[in-house]
C-alpha positions in Angstrom: -20.7 -8.8 -22.1 -19.5 -10.0 -25.4 -20.5 -13.3 -27.0 -17.1 -14.9 -26.3 -17.2 -14.0 -22.6 -14.4 -11.4 -22.9 -16.5 -8.8 -21.0 -17.1 -11.3 -18.2 -13.3 -12.1 -18.1 -12.5 -8.4 -17.7 -15.2 -8.1 -15.0 -13.7 -11.0 -13.1 -10.2 -9.7 -13.3 -11.4 -6.4 -11.8 -13.0 -8.3 -8.9 -9.9 -10.3 -8.3 -7.7 -7.2 -8.3 -10.0 -5.5 -5.8 -9.7 -8.6 -3.5 -6.0 -8.6 -3.9 -5.8 -4.9 -3.0 -7.9 -5.4 0.1 -5.7 -8.3 1.2 -2.6 -6.2 0.5 -3.9 -3.3 2.7 -4.8 -5.7 5.5 -1.4 -7.4 5.5 0.4 -4.0 5.4 -1.6 -2.6 8.4 -1.0 -5.8 10.3 2.8 -6.0 9.7 3.6 -2.3 9.9 0.8 -0.9 12.0 2.8 2.0 13.4 3.3 3.4 9.9 -0.4 3.9 9.5 -1.3 5.7 12.7 -0.3 8.8 14.5 -0.2 9.4 18.3 -3.3 11.1 19.6 -5.2 10.8 16.3 -7.8 8.1 15.6 -7.1 6.3 12.4 -10.7 6.4 11.3 -10.9 10.1 11.6 -7.9 10.7 9.3 -7.2 7.6 7.3 -4.1 7.0 5.1 -5.0 7.1 1.4 -3.5 4.0 -0.4 -4.6 3.5 -4.0 -2.0 1.7 -6.0 -2.4 -0.9 -8.7 -1.8 -4.5 -8.1 1.4 -4.5 -10.1 3.0 -2.1 -7.7 2.1 -4.0 -4.5 5.6 -5.5 -4.4 7.2 -2.1 -4.8 5.1 -0.7 -1.8 5.8 -3.8 0.3 9.5 -3.3 -0.2 9.1 0.4 0.8 7.3 -0.5 4.0 10.0 -3.1 4.9 12.8 -0.5 4.3 11.0 2.1 6.5 10.7 -0.5 9.2 14.5 -0.8 9.4 15.3 2.9 8.8 13.2 4.5 11.5 14.2 3.7 15.1 11.4 3.1 17.6 12.1 6.3 19.4 11.2 8.3 16.3 8.2 6.3 15.1 5.6 8.3 17.0 6.1 11.2 14.6 5.9 9.2 11.4 2.9 8.3 9.3 2.1 7.7 5.7 -0.4 10.3 4.3 -0.8 9.2 0.7 0.4 6.5 -1.6 -1.3 6.8 -4.9 -0.8 6.0 -8.6 -1.3 9.2 -10.7 -0.8 9.2 -14.4 1.9 6.5 -14.3 3.8 7.9 -11.4 3.8 6.9 -7.7 2.9 9.8 -5.5 4.1 9.4 -1.9 3.4 11.8 1.0 4.2 11.3 4.7 4.8 13.0 8.0 8.0 13.0 10.0 11.6 11.6 9.8 11.9 12.9 6.2 15.7 12.6 5.9 15.8 9.1 7.1 13.5 7.6 4.5 13.9 9.9 1.5 16.3 7.5 -0.3 13.8 4.6 0.2 11.0 6.8 -1.2 13.1 7.7 -4.2 13.9 4.1 -4.9 10.2 3.2 -4.7 9.3 5.9 -7.2 12.1 4.8 -9.5 11.0 1.2 -9.3 7.4 2.1 -10.1 8.5 3.9 -13.2 9.7 0.6 -14.8 7.1 -1.8 -13.3 3.9 -2.7 -15.1 0.9 -1.5 -13.0 -1.1 -4.5 -14.0 1.2 -7.5 -13.5 4.4 -6.2 -11.9 6.7 -7.3 -14.8 9.1 -4.8 -16.3 7.3 -2.0 -18.1 7.5 1.6 -19.3 5.4 4.7 -19.2 3.0 4.5 -22.2 0.3 6.8 -23.5 -2.9 5.4 -25.0 -5.9 7.6 -25.8 -5.0 10.2 -23.3 -4.3 7.8 -20.5 -0.7 7.4 -19.1 0.2 4.1 -17.3 3.3 2.0 -16.8 2.7 -1.1 -18.9 4.5 -4.2 -20.2 3.9 -4.9 -23.9 1.2 -7.4 -23.1 -0.9 -5.0 -21.0 -0.3 -2.1 -23.4 -2.0 -4.3 -26.0 -4.8 -4.8 -23.6 -5.2 -1.1 -23.2 -5.2 -0.6 -27.0 -7.9 -3.3 -27.3 -10.0 -1.4 -24.8 -9.8 1.8 -26.9 -10.3 0.1 -30.3 -12.1 2.6 -32.5 -14.4 0.0 -33.9 -15.9 -0.9 -30.5 -15.7 -3.8 -28.1 -17.4 -6.5 -30.2 -15.4 -5.7 -33.3 -12.2 -5.6 -31.3 -13.0 -9.0 -29.8 -13.7 -10.4 -33.3 -10.4 -9.1 -34.6 -8.4 -10.6 -31.8 -10.0 -14.0 -32.5 -9.7 -13.9 -36.3 -6.7 -15.0 -38.5 -4.7 -12.0 -39.9 -2.5 -12.1 -43.0 0.1 -9.8 -41.3 0.5 -12.4 -38.6 1.1 -15.3 -40.9 -2.6 -16.3 -41.0 -2.7 -16.6 -37.2 -5.2 -14.8 -34.9 -3.7 -12.2 -32.6 -4.8 -14.1 -29.5 -2.9 -17.2 -30.8 0.2 -15.1 -31.4 0.1 -13.9 -27.8 0.1 -17.4 -26.5 3.4 -18.1 -28.1 5.4 -15.5 -26.1 6.1 -11.8 -26.0 4.0 -9.7 -28.4 5.9 -9.1 -31.7 6.2 -5.6 -33.0 3.8 -6.2 -35.9 1.0 -7.1 -33.4 1.6 -3.9 -31.4 1.7 -1.9 -34.7 -1.6 -3.4 -35.9 -3.3 -2.8 -32.5 -2.1 0.8 -32.5 -3.6 1.4 -36.0 -7.0 0.0 -34.9 -7.0 2.3 -31.9 -6.3 5.5 -33.8 -8.9 8.3 -33.8 -10.1 10.0 -37.0 -7.8 12.6 -38.4 -9.1 16.1 -37.4 -10.7 18.6 -39.7 -10.0 22.3 -39.1 -11.3 25.5 -40.6 -9.4 28.5 -41.7 -9.5 30.2 -38.2 -8.1 27.1 -36.5 -5.4 26.8 -39.1 -4.3 30.4 -38.7 -4.2 30.1 -34.9 -2.2 26.9 -35.1 0.3 28.3 -37.5 1.3 30.7 -34.7 2.9 27.7 -32.9 5.6 27.5 -35.5 7.8 30.4 -34.2 7.7 29.0 -30.7 8.8 25.5 -31.7 11.3 26.8 -34.2 13.0 28.9 -31.5 13.2 25.8 -29.3 14.4 23.3 -31.9 15.8 25.3 -34.8 16.4 23.4 -38.0 15.7 20.1 -36.3 12.0 20.9 -36.5 10.8 19.3 -39.7 7.0 19.4 -39.4 4.1 20.2 -37.1 0.9 18.1 -37.1 -2.4 18.2 -35.2 -4.3 15.2 -33.8 -7.0 14.4 -31.3 -8.7 17.7 -32.0 -12.4 18.4 -31.3 -13.7 21.1 -33.6 -16.8 21.7 -31.4 -14.5 23.0 -28.6 -12.5 25.1 -31.1 -9.4 24.6 -28.9 -7.2 21.8 -27.6 -5.8 18.9 -29.4 -2.4 17.2 -29.6 0.5 19.1 -31.3 3.0 16.7 -32.8 6.5 18.1 -33.4 8.4 15.9 -35.8 12.1 16.3 -35.3 15.2 15.3 -37.1 17.1 12.7 -35.1 15.8 11.5 -31.7 13.2 13.3 -29.7 14.5 14.7 -26.4 11.9 14.0 -23.8 13.7 16.1 -21.3 13.1 19.2 -23.4 9.4 18.7 -23.7 8.4 20.3 -20.4 10.3 23.5 -21.2 8.9 23.8 -24.7 5.4 23.1 -23.4 5.8 26.0 -20.9 6.9 28.3 -23.8 3.8 27.3 -25.7 1.6 28.1 -22.7 3.1 31.5 -22.3 2.4 32.1 -26.0 -1.3 31.4 -25.5 -1.4 27.7 -26.4 -1.9 26.1 -22.9 -4.8 24.1 -24.4 -2.5 22.1 -26.7 -0.8 18.8 -25.6 2.8 18.8 -27.0 4.3 15.5 -28.1 7.8 15.1 -29.6 8.4 12.5 -32.3 11.8 11.6 -33.7 12.6 10.2 -37.2 13.3 6.7 -35.7 9.9 6.7 -34.0 8.1 7.1 -37.3 10.1 4.2 -38.8 9.1 1.8 -36.0 6.2 3.1 -33.9 5.8 -0.1 -31.9 9.3 0.4 -30.3 9.2 4.2 -30.1 9.5 6.0 -26.8 5.9 7.1 -27.3 4.2 4.6 -29.7 0.8 6.3 -29.5 2.1 9.7 -30.6 4.3 8.1 -33.3 1.3 6.4 -34.8 -0.8 9.5 -34.5 1.7 11.3 -36.6 1.6 8.6 -39.2 -2.1 7.7 -39.3 -4.4 10.2 -37.5 -3.1 13.7 -37.9 -3.0 16.6 -40.4 -0.1 19.0 -41.3 0.0 22.5 -39.9 1.3 24.8 -42.6 4.5 26.8 -41.8 3.9 30.3 -40.3 4.3 33.0 -42.9 4.5 36.6 -41.4 2.3 39.1 -43.2 4.2 41.2 -45.7 4.5 44.9 -44.7 2.5 47.4 -46.7 
């Protein structure tokens, strides 16, 4: 617990969220009992797994209500939820029976979750912070950044309560009370949360240089630079590979390029694409964490130079 009671506040919020979750489950099982049981199977012997954040409760309630209207009584005996879980910022849904009838409702629920803050239910987006992926609004993204402040909990609490010249002499907590978080505040919090830039030896550097041909084949002349962040020298592998691209980063291309990297022997690297615009305004980038890593907490990987033939 910190001196200003911040630790106690977080603890109380966690308790309140747990109570709200229990109440949510009780109401759902009361209103839509048939969706949680299967004929001939005791509920206690094969329970439905429901583990979604409070901010998504409204999304799940809407799904339960839609299923209530989509599945006729004659077909309800074969239906049951199996799993409704938040996993890395996505809503995972599994169920038995009447698949065709409820697929559109399931799709809508997944789509709604992708743009709903997991903490408060307000509009949000999928955001990375220190290896964790969650859908957050700007306010709760700031809360996540505060929790991974490199200086520690006490120093982070002091910073939030102290006047800052970049905020017109106001304390960050005071700025938050005036409305939506400004870009400058998100930028400052990102910088405080950044890890140290990695240090690599010659062997690491030679291995990482081998990623250049793979990325060059994928992006051609758009590939401007490769940088390494979040690397632990003790493990000698892993880390975040930042590909800096001309123009905008195409998130849809990332999965295919990551597969190509894995096939080339780099499955231990986490690929992140960063566009030119992301570097100019990290706070509003598609991936603010990776954009700030590129600016503040990464090192350049030299271009690959094939050995000259003898």
